VOGULO-621750 format. One record per atom (N, C-alpha, C): atom name; y, x, z. Coordinates in Angstrom, 2 decimals, padded with zeros to 5 digits. Layout:
VOGULO-621750
<site->CA v->Y u->X w->Z>
...
***
This chain:
VOGULO-621750
<site->N v->-038.34 u->-014.41 w->-000.46>
<site->CA v->-037.33 u->-013.41 w->-000.75>
<site->C v->-036.36 u->-013.91 w->-001.83>
<site->N v->-036.89 u->-014.60 w->-002.81>
<site->CA v->-036.03 u->-015.12 w->-003.88>
<site->C v->-035.03 u->-016.13 w->-003.34>
<site->N v->-035.49 u->-017.00 w->-002.44>
<site->CA v->-034.59 u->-018.00 w->-001.86>
<site->C v->-033.48 u->-017.34 w->-001.07>
<site->N v->-033.80 u->-016.30 w->-000.34>
<site->CA v->-032.80 u->-015.56 w->000.43>
<site->C v->-031.75 u->-014.93 w->-000.50>
<site->N v->-032.21 u->-014.34 w->-001.58>
<site->CA v->-031.31 u->-013.73 w->-002.55>
<site->C v->-030.44 u->-014.78 w->-003.22>
<site->N v->-031.03 u->-015.94 w->-003.54>
<site->CA v->-030.30 u->-017.03 w->-004.17>
<site->C v->-029.19 u->-017.54 w->-003.25>
<site->N v->-029.48 u->-017.68 w->-001.95>
<site->CA v->-028.46 u->-018.11 w->-000.99>
<site->C v->-027.36 u->-017.08 w->-000.85>
<site->N v->-027.74 u->-015.80 w->-000.86>
<site->CA v->-026.75 u->-014.73 w->-000.73>
<site->C v->-025.79 u->-014.73 w->-001.91>
<site->N v->-026.30 u->-014.89 w->-003.10>
<site->CA v->-025.47 u->-014.89 w->-004.31>
<site->C v->-024.57 u->-016.12 w->-004.34>
<site->N v->-025.07 u->-017.27 w->-003.89>
<site->CA v->-024.30 u->-018.51 w->-003.93>
<site->C v->-023.29 u->-018.62 w->-002.80>
<site->N v->-023.42 u->-017.82 w->-001.74>
<site->CA v->-022.53 u->-017.92 w->-000.58>
<site->C v->-021.14 u->-017.42 w->-000.94>
<site->N v->-020.13 u->-018.25 w->-000.70>
<site->CA v->-018.74 u->-017.92 w->-001.01>
<site->C v->-017.89 u->-017.75 w->000.24>
<site->N v->-018.48 u->-017.71 w->001.41>
<site->CA v->-017.71 u->-017.71 w->002.66>
<site->C v->-016.89 u->-016.44 w->002.87>
<site->N v->-017.33 u->-015.31 w->002.36>
<site->CA v->-016.59 u->-014.07 w->002.56>
<site->C v->-015.67 u->-013.72 w->001.40>
<site->N v->-015.61 u->-014.56 w->000.39>
<site->CA v->-014.83 u->-014.24 w->-000.80>
<site->C v->-013.34 u->-014.15 w->-000.50>
<site->N v->-012.81 u->-015.02 w->000.33>
<site->CA v->-011.39 u->-015.01 w->000.63>
<site->C v->-011.00 u->-013.74 w->001.37>
<site->N v->-011.81 u->-013.31 w->002.30>
<site->CA v->-011.52 u->-012.08 w->003.04>
<site->C v->-011.51 u->-010.88 w->002.10>
<site->N v->-012.43 u->-010.85 w->001.18>
<site->CA v->-012.48 u->-009.74 w->000.22>
<site->C v->-011.25 u->-009.76 w->-000.68>
<site->N v->-010.83 u->-010.94 w->-001.09>
<site->CA v->-009.64 u->-011.05 w->-001.94>
<site->C v->-008.40 u->-010.57 w->-001.19>
<site->N v->-008.27 u->-010.95 w->000.07>
<site->CA v->-007.14 u->-010.48 w->000.86>
<site->C v->-007.18 u->-008.97 w->001.04>
<site->N v->-008.36 u->-008.42 w->001.22>
<site->CA v->-008.50 u->-006.98 w->001.38>
<site->C v->-008.09 u->-006.25 w->000.10>
<site->N v->-008.44 u->-006.80 w->-001.05>
<site->CA v->-008.07 u->-006.18 w->-002.33>
<site->C v->-006.56 u->-006.24 w->-002.52>
<site->N v->-005.94 u->-007.37 w->-002.20>
<site->CA v->-004.49 u->-007.50 w->-002.32>
<site->C v->-003.79 u->-006.53 w->-001.38>
<site->N v->-004.30 u->-006.44 w->-000.16>
<site->CA v->-003.72 u->-005.52 w->000.84>
<site->C v->-003.83 u->-004.07 w->000.36>
<site->N v->-004.96 u->-003.70 w->-000.18>
<site->CA v->-005.15 u->-002.35 w->-000.68>
<site->C v->-004.20 u->-002.06 w->-001.84>
<site->N v->-003.99 u->-003.03 w->-002.71>
<site->CA v->-003.06 u->-002.85 w->-003.83>
<site->C v->-001.63 u->-002.65 w->-003.35>
<site->N v->-001.21 u->-003.44 w->-002.37>
<site->CA v->000.14 u->-003.29 w->-001.82>
<site->C v->000.29 u->-001.93 w->-001.16>
<site->N v->-000.73 u->-001.50 w->-000.44>
<site->CA v->-000.71 u->-000.19 w->000.20>
<site->C v->-000.58 u->000.93 w->-000.83>
<site->N v->-001.33 u->000.85 w->-001.91>
<site->CA v->-001.26 u->001.89 w->-002.94>
<site->C v->000.11 u->001.93 w->-003.61>
<site->N v->000.70 u->000.78 w->-003.86>
<site->CA v->002.03 u->000.74 w->-004.45>
<site->C v->003.06 u->001.34 w->-003.50>
<site->N v->002.95 u->001.00 w->-002.21>
<site->CA v->003.89 u->001.54 w->-001.21>
<site->C v->003.77 u->003.06 w->-001.10>
<site->N v->002.56 u->003.57 w->-001.07>
<site->CA v->002.36 u->005.02 w->-000.99>
<site->C v->002.87 u->005.68 w->-002.26>
<site->N v->002.61 u->005.10 w->-003.40>
<site->CA v->003.11 u->005.66 w->-004.66>
<site->C v->004.63 u->005.71 w->-004.69>
<site->N v->005.29 u->004.66 w->-004.19>
<site->CA v->006.75 u->004.65 w->-004.16>
<site->C v->007.27 u->005.71 w->-003.21>
<site->N v->006.63 u->005.88 w->-002.07>
<site->CA v->007.06 u->006.91 w->-001.12>
<site->C v->006.91 u->008.31 w->-001.71>
<site->N v->005.84 u->008.53 w->-002.41>
<site->CA v->005.62 u->009.84 w->-003.03>
<site->C v->006.64 u->010.07 w->-004.14>
<site->N v->006.88 u->009.03 w->-004.95>
<site->CA v->007.78 u->009.18 w->-006.09>
<site->C v->009.23 u->009.35 w->-005.67>
<site->N v->009.66 u->008.62 w->-004.65>
<site->CA v->011.07 u->008.64 w->-004.27>
<site->C v->011.35 u->009.38 w->-002.98>
<site->N v->010.32 u->009.93 w->-002.35>
<site->CA v->010.49 u->010.61 w->-001.07>
<site->C v->011.41 u->011.82 w->-001.15>
<site->N v->011.18 u->012.68 w->-002.11>
<site->CA v->011.99 u->013.90 w->-002.24>
<site->C v->013.44 u->013.55 w->-002.60>
<site->N v->013.63 u->012.57 w->-003.46>
<site->CA v->014.99 u->012.17 w->-003.85>
<site->C v->015.74 u->011.60 w->-002.66>
<site->N v->015.06 u->010.80 w->-001.84>
<site->CA v->015.71 u->010.23 w->-000.67>
<site->C v->016.05 u->011.31 w->000.35>
<site->N v->015.16 u->012.26 w->000.53>
<site->CA v->015.42 u->013.37 w->001.46>
<site->C v->016.62 u->014.17 w->001.01>
<site->N v->016.69 u->014.48 w->-000.27>
<site->CA v->017.83 u->015.23 w->-000.80>
<site->C v->019.13 u->014.45 w->-000.64>
<site->N v->019.10 u->013.15 w->-000.86>
<site->CA v->020.29 u->012.33 w->-000.73>
<site->C v->020.79 u->012.33 w->000.72>
<site->N v->019.87 u->012.14 w->001.67>
<site->CA v->020.29 u->012.11 w->003.08>
<site->C v->020.75 u->013.49 w->003.56>
<site->N v->020.14 u->014.55 w->003.05>
<site->CA v->020.61 u->015.90 w->003.39>
<site->C v->022.01 u->016.13 w->002.85>
<site->N v->022.27 u->015.68 w->001.64>
<site->CA v->023.59 u->015.81 w->001.04>
<site->C v->024.64 u->015.05 w->001.86>
<site->N v->024.31 u->013.83 w->002.25>
<site->CA v->025.23 u->013.04 w->003.06>
<site->C v->025.46 u->013.70 w->004.42>
<site->N v->024.39 u->014.20 w->005.02>
<site->CA v->024.51 u->014.86 w->006.32>
<site->C v->025.38 u->016.10 w->006.22>
<site->N v->025.22 u->016.87 w->005.17>
<site->CA v->026.04 u->018.08 w->004.99>
<site->C v->027.50 u->017.71 w->004.73>
<site->N v->027.73 u->016.62 w->003.99>
<site->CA v->029.11 u->016.20 w->003.73>
<site->C v->029.79 u->015.72 w->005.01>
<site->N v->029.07 u->015.01 w->005.84>
<site->CA v->029.63 u->014.53 w->007.10>
<site->C v->029.88 u->015.70 w->008.04>
<site->N v->028.95 u->016.63 w->008.09>
<site->CA v->029.09 u->017.80 w->008.97>
<site->C v->030.27 u->018.67 w->008.52>
<site->N v->030.47 u->018.76 w->007.20>
<site->CA v->031.57 u->019.56 w->006.67>
<site->C v->032.92 u->018.91 w->006.86>
<site->N v->032.95 u->017.60 w->007.04>
<site->CA v->034.22 u->016.88 w->007.20>
<site->C v->034.76 u->016.99 w->008.61>
<site->N v->033.95 u->017.43 w->009.54>
<site->CA v->034.43 u->017.51 w->010.94>
<site->C v->035.25 u->018.73 w->011.18>
***
C-alpha cells in the first residue's frame, strides 16, 4: 500500500491538465464577472442608441 501511495504522489502526468483547467476556470470567472459588471451599462447604451435611431426616422 505504501508503494502505491508513493507512486501516486510522485506521478506528475496529470499536472498539466489540472493547470490548464485552473487557468480555464479563472478566465471563465473573469469573463462572467465582466458580463455581470458591464451588462446593465451595455444594455442601457444599446437601448439609448436604438431609441435615438428610431426617433430619427
